[in-house]
BALOBA-1460 file (C-alpha; in Angstrom, 3 decimals):
// residues 166
<rec num="1" residu="m" x="-110.893" y="-140.116" z="-23.510"/>
<rec num="2" residu="c" x="-114.282" y="-138.417" z="-23.223"/>
<rec num="3" residu="s" x="-117.510" y="-139.713" z="-21.641"/>
<rec num="4" residu="k" x="-119.911" y="-138.436" z="-24.319"/>
<rec num="5" residu="q" x="-119.498" y="-137.205" z="-27.875"/>
<rec num="6" residu="c" x="-116.087" y="-135.734" z="-28.553"/>
<rec num="7" residu="i" x="-115.524" y="-132.716" z="-30.815"/>
<rec num="8" residu="s" x="-112.372" y="-132.915" z="-32.930"/>
<rec num="9" residu="t" x="-110.258" y="-129.859" z="-33.819"/>
<rec num="10" residu="d" x="-112.102" y="-129.373" z="-37.119"/>
<rec num="11" residu="g" x="-115.474" y="-129.134" z="-35.350"/>
<rec num="12" residu="r" x="-116.806" y="-132.596" z="-36.232"/>
<rec num="13" residu="q" x="-118.195" y="-134.880" z="-33.586"/>
<rec num="14" residu="n" x="-116.326" y="-138.128" z="-32.966"/>
<rec num="15" residu="p" x="-117.903" y="-141.092" z="-31.184"/>
<rec num="16" residu="p" x="-116.587" y="-141.775" z="-27.636"/>
<rec num="17" residu="d" x="-113.551" y="-143.969" z="-27.363"/>
<rec num="18" residu="i" x="-114.872" y="-147.325" z="-26.062"/>
<rec num="19" residu="s" x="-111.670" y="-149.266" z="-26.561"/>
<rec num="20" residu="q" x="-110.467" y="-148.476" z="-23.011"/>
<rec num="21" residu="p" x="-113.201" y="-149.283" z="-20.454"/>
<rec num="22" residu="v" x="-113.304" y="-147.095" z="-17.411"/>
<rec num="23" residu="p" x="-112.460" y="-149.240" z="-14.393"/>
<rec num="24" residu="r" x="-115.246" y="-149.425" z="-11.794"/>
<rec num="25" residu="k" x="-114.339" y="-148.034" z="-8.408"/>
<rec num="26" residu="r" x="-114.705" y="-150.738" z="-5.816"/>
<rec num="27" residu="a" x="-116.624" y="-149.891" z="-2.711"/>
<rec num="28" residu="r" x="-115.559" y="-151.216" z="0.672"/>
<rec num="29" residu="n" x="-117.241" y="-154.420" z="1.961"/>
<rec num="30" residu="w" x="-120.526" y="-154.245" z="3.826"/>
<rec num="31" residu="s" x="-120.321" y="-154.711" z="7.599"/>
<rec num="32" residu="e" x="-122.818" y="-156.789" z="9.583"/>
<rec num="33" residu="e" x="-124.000" y="-153.581" z="11.190"/>
<rec num="34" residu="e" x="-124.733" y="-152.006" z="7.773"/>
<rec num="35" residu="r" x="-126.605" y="-155.079" z="6.650"/>
<rec num="36" residu="e" x="-128.769" y="-155.106" z="9.773"/>
<rec num="37" residu="y" x="-129.420" y="-151.419" z="9.464"/>
<rec num="38" residu="l" x="-130.513" y="-151.895" z="5.847"/>
<rec num="39" residu="i" x="-132.923" y="-154.535" z="6.937"/>
<rec num="40" residu="d" x="-134.284" y="-152.300" z="9.704"/>
<rec num="41" residu="s" x="-134.654" y="-149.500" z="7.101"/>
<rec num="42" residu="l" x="-136.515" y="-151.820" z="4.710"/>
<rec num="43" residu="r" x="-139.142" y="-153.055" z="7.211"/>
<rec num="44" residu="d" x="-141.636" y="-150.262" z="6.561"/>
<rec num="45" residu="h" x="-141.256" y="-150.498" z="2.749"/>
<rec num="46" residu="v" x="-140.899" y="-154.234" z="2.120"/>
<rec num="47" residu="k" x="-144.414" y="-154.681" z="0.862"/>
<rec num="48" residu="v" x="-143.936" y="-152.003" z="-1.806"/>
<rec num="49" residu="i" x="-140.391" y="-153.024" z="-2.809"/>
<rec num="50" residu="e" x="-141.226" y="-156.702" z="-3.081"/>
<rec num="51" residu="d" x="-144.396" y="-156.132" z="-5.027"/>
<rec num="52" residu="k" x="-144.145" y="-158.117" z="-8.284"/>
<rec num="53" residu="k" x="-146.266" y="-155.670" z="-10.274"/>
<rec num="54" residu="t" x="-144.361" y="-153.301" z="-12.560"/>
<rec num="55" residu="d" x="-146.906" y="-150.765" z="-13.666"/>
<rec num="56" residu="a" x="-146.142" y="-147.012" z="-13.559"/>
<rec num="57" residu="g" x="-147.906" y="-146.412" z="-10.221"/>
<rec num="58" residu="i" x="-146.122" y="-149.270" z="-8.466"/>
<rec num="59" residu="n" x="-142.774" y="-148.356" z="-9.974"/>
<rec num="60" residu="r" x="-143.219" y="-144.818" z="-8.695"/>
<rec num="61" residu="k" x="-143.980" y="-146.110" z="-5.180"/>
<rec num="62" residu="k" x="-140.937" y="-148.359" z="-5.341"/>
<rec num="63" residu="s" x="-138.824" y="-145.363" z="-6.357"/>
<rec num="64" residu="v" x="-140.125" y="-143.255" z="-3.512"/>
<rec num="65" residu="a" x="-139.566" y="-146.103" z="-1.073"/>
<rec num="66" residu="w" x="-135.904" y="-146.610" z="-2.185"/>
<rec num="67" residu="t" x="-135.311" y="-142.860" z="-1.923"/>
<rec num="68" residu="s" x="-136.686" y="-142.870" z="1.614"/>
<rec num="69" residu="i" x="-134.482" y="-145.899" z="2.535"/>
<rec num="70" residu="s" x="-131.499" y="-144.188" z="0.974"/>
<rec num="71" residu="k" x="-132.045" y="-141.079" z="3.034"/>
<rec num="72" residu="t" x="-132.550" y="-143.084" z="6.180"/>
<rec num="73" residu="f" x="-129.346" y="-145.040" z="5.515"/>
<rec num="74" residu="d" x="-127.558" y="-141.846" z="4.601"/>
<rec num="75" residu="t" x="-128.372" y="-140.196" z="7.985"/>
<rec num="76" residu="k" x="-126.482" y="-142.860" z="9.820"/>
<rec num="77" residu="y" x="-123.702" y="-143.670" z="7.364"/>
<rec num="78" residu="k" x="-123.149" y="-140.180" z="5.802"/>
<rec num="79" residu="g" x="-123.360" y="-140.852" z="2.048"/>
<rec num="80" residu="m" x="-121.305" y="-144.037" z="2.132"/>
<rec num="81" residu="r" x="-123.748" y="-145.998" z="-0.054"/>
<rec num="82" residu="s" x="-125.736" y="-144.968" z="-3.093"/>
<rec num="83" residu="e" x="-129.337" y="-146.037" z="-3.752"/>
<rec num="84" residu="k" x="-128.105" y="-148.368" z="-6.461"/>
<rec num="85" residu="q" x="-125.726" y="-150.009" z="-4.041"/>
<rec num="86" residu="l" x="-128.516" y="-150.395" z="-1.489"/>
<rec num="87" residu="k" x="-130.742" y="-152.117" z="-4.090"/>
<rec num="88" residu="e" x="-127.961" y="-154.445" z="-5.162"/>
<rec num="89" residu="q" x="-127.051" y="-155.342" z="-1.559"/>
<rec num="90" residu="w" x="-130.694" y="-156.118" z="-0.772"/>
<rec num="91" residu="k" x="-130.839" y="-158.360" z="-3.893"/>
<rec num="92" residu="q" x="-127.681" y="-160.170" z="-2.834"/>
<rec num="93" residu="m" x="-128.883" y="-160.618" z="0.747"/>
<rec num="94" residu="k" x="-132.130" y="-162.146" z="-0.438"/>
<rec num="95" residu="l" x="-130.297" y="-164.538" z="-2.748"/>
<rec num="96" residu="g" x="-127.912" y="-165.496" z="0.036"/>
<rec num="97" residu="a" x="-130.784" y="-166.169" z="2.467"/>
<rec num="98" residu="k" x="-132.649" y="-168.316" z="-0.020"/>
<rec num="99" residu="k" x="-129.440" y="-170.286" z="-0.750"/>
<rec num="100" residu="a" x="-128.762" y="-170.743" z="3.072"/>
<rec num="101" residu="y" x="-132.330" y="-171.967" z="3.697"/>
<rec num="102" residu="a" x="-132.161" y="-174.325" z="0.730"/>
<rec num="103" residu="e" x="-128.829" y="-175.772" z="1.973"/>
<rec num="104" residu="f" x="-130.187" y="-176.099" z="5.493"/>
<rec num="105" residu="r" x="-133.274" y="-178.037" z="4.272"/>
<rec num="106" residu="k" x="-131.148" y="-180.244" z="2.036"/>
<rec num="107" residu="e" x="-128.667" y="-181.184" z="4.836"/>
<rec num="108" residu="r" x="-131.475" y="-181.634" z="7.404"/>
<rec num="109" residu="v" x="-133.034" y="-184.544" z="5.455"/>
<rec num="110" residu="q" x="-129.791" y="-186.335" z="4.643"/>
<rec num="111" residu="t" x="-129.010" y="-189.529" z="6.339"/>
<rec num="112" residu="g" x="-125.628" y="-190.774" z="7.681"/>
<rec num="113" residu="g" x="-125.351" y="-189.299" z="11.169"/>
<rec num="114" residu="g" x="-122.799" y="-186.710" z="11.897"/>
<rec num="115" residu="p" x="-123.303" y="-183.241" z="13.429"/>
<rec num="116" residu="p" x="-126.558" y="-181.395" z="12.746"/>
<rec num="117" residu="p" x="-126.501" y="-178.849" z="9.976"/>
<rec num="118" residu="k" x="-125.594" y="-175.304" z="10.678"/>
<rec num="119" residu="p" x="-128.719" y="-173.157" z="10.841"/>
<rec num="120" residu="p" x="-129.124" y="-170.044" z="8.700"/>
<rec num="121" residu="s" x="-127.639" y="-166.810" z="10.105"/>
<rec num="122" residu="s" x="-129.696" y="-164.230" z="12.119"/>
<rec num="123" residu="i" x="-129.664" y="-161.929" z="9.142"/>
<rec num="124" residu="d" x="-131.040" y="-164.767" z="6.905"/>
<rec num="125" residu="e" x="-133.732" y="-165.415" z="9.489"/>
<rec num="126" residu="e" x="-134.700" y="-161.696" z="9.467"/>
<rec num="127" residu="i" x="-135.002" y="-161.752" z="5.722"/>
<rec num="128" residu="h" x="-137.083" y="-164.890" z="5.912"/>
<rec num="129" residu="q" x="-139.501" y="-163.117" z="8.397"/>
<rec num="130" residu="l" x="-139.703" y="-160.084" z="6.056"/>
<rec num="131" residu="i" x="-140.543" y="-162.037" z="2.876"/>
<rec num="132" residu="p" x="-141.771" y="-165.536" z="3.835"/>
<rec num="133" residu="t" x="-143.541" y="-166.116" z="0.540"/>
<rec num="134" residu="e" x="-140.149" y="-166.037" z="-1.262"/>
<rec num="135" residu="f" x="-139.057" y="-169.140" z="0.689"/>
<rec num="136" residu="n" x="-142.069" y="-171.318" z="0.067"/>
<rec num="137" residu="q" x="-141.327" y="-174.715" z="-1.349"/>
<rec num="138" residu="y" x="-143.526" y="-176.037" z="-4.115"/>
<rec num="139" residu="e" x="-145.055" y="-179.418" z="-3.454"/>
<rec num="140" residu="n" x="-145.359" y="-181.946" z="-6.309"/>
<rec num="141" residu="p" x="-148.574" y="-183.948" z="-5.829"/>
<rec num="142" residu="f" x="-147.223" y="-186.571" z="-8.220"/>
<rec num="143" residu="d" x="-143.987" y="-187.028" z="-6.313"/>
<rec num="144" residu="d" x="-144.309" y="-189.771" z="-3.642"/>
<rec num="145" residu="d" x="-142.628" y="-192.870" z="-2.318"/>
<rec num="146" residu="c" x="-145.416" y="-195.295" z="-3.248"/>
<rec num="147" residu="q" x="-144.494" y="-198.940" z="-3.329"/>
<rec num="148" residu="e" x="-146.699" y="-201.553" z="-4.971"/>
<rec num="149" residu="e" x="-147.179" y="-204.876" z="-3.312"/>
<rec num="150" residu="q" x="-147.183" y="-208.071" z="-5.370"/>
<rec num="151" residu="p" x="-150.512" y="-209.849" z="-5.006"/>
<rec num="152" residu="a" x="-150.679" y="-213.481" z="-3.934"/>
<rec num="153" residu="e" x="-151.495" y="-215.961" z="-6.685"/>
<rec num="154" residu="n" x="-155.016" y="-216.472" z="-5.384"/>
<rec num="155" residu="d" x="-155.771" y="-212.663" z="-5.105"/>
<rec num="156" residu="v" x="-157.931" y="-211.145" z="-7.791"/>
<rec num="157" residu="e" x="-157.218" y="-207.530" z="-6.790"/>
<rec num="158" residu="t" x="-155.419" y="-205.374" z="-9.164"/>
<rec num="159" residu="l" x="-152.061" y="-203.814" z="-8.394"/>
<rec num="160" residu="d" x="-153.629" y="-200.297" z="-8.038"/>
<rec num="161" residu="e" x="-155.793" y="-201.478" z="-5.136"/>
<rec num="162" residu="t" x="-152.858" y="-203.011" z="-3.259"/>
<rec num="163" residu="a" x="-150.479" y="-200.085" z="-3.499"/>
<rec num="164" residu="t" x="-149.406" y="-198.674" z="-0.160"/>
<rec num="165" residu="c" x="-147.678" y="-195.356" z="0.246"/>
<rec num="166" residu="r" x="-145.592" y="-194.102" z="3.048"/>
């Protein structure tokens, strides 16, 4: 099996054999210490990395920032993680933090007693502090708990005027 174009014995090029996929080598799991160090490495670059723009200049800055983060991470962990793995881990950590905060908010407003909900982890809190705009909830101005009161028979007011909202 060859990774690019294969040359047969008669000199012609054959397409690569794609029937047998190459198994991906699994990296070891991330430790809490590695996650915390990744967050510490990201602190100086988070504004660039989380910029939503995708023009050439911003993409170049993002690439430089990730290279710098990779080098910083590499000095402590001696080449254990590639730049691609760092990006993927950051993405997964952000998603996990958003999910933890959403679950916390959901459980906090539920009724029925019981123990209080488990708060998000310290890593989730650090991510929230780094990128707070990613955790904003959007308010719907048309969503309310308005209840309309029924007017007495003698009232001439309309229902709209007697509505009360909590």
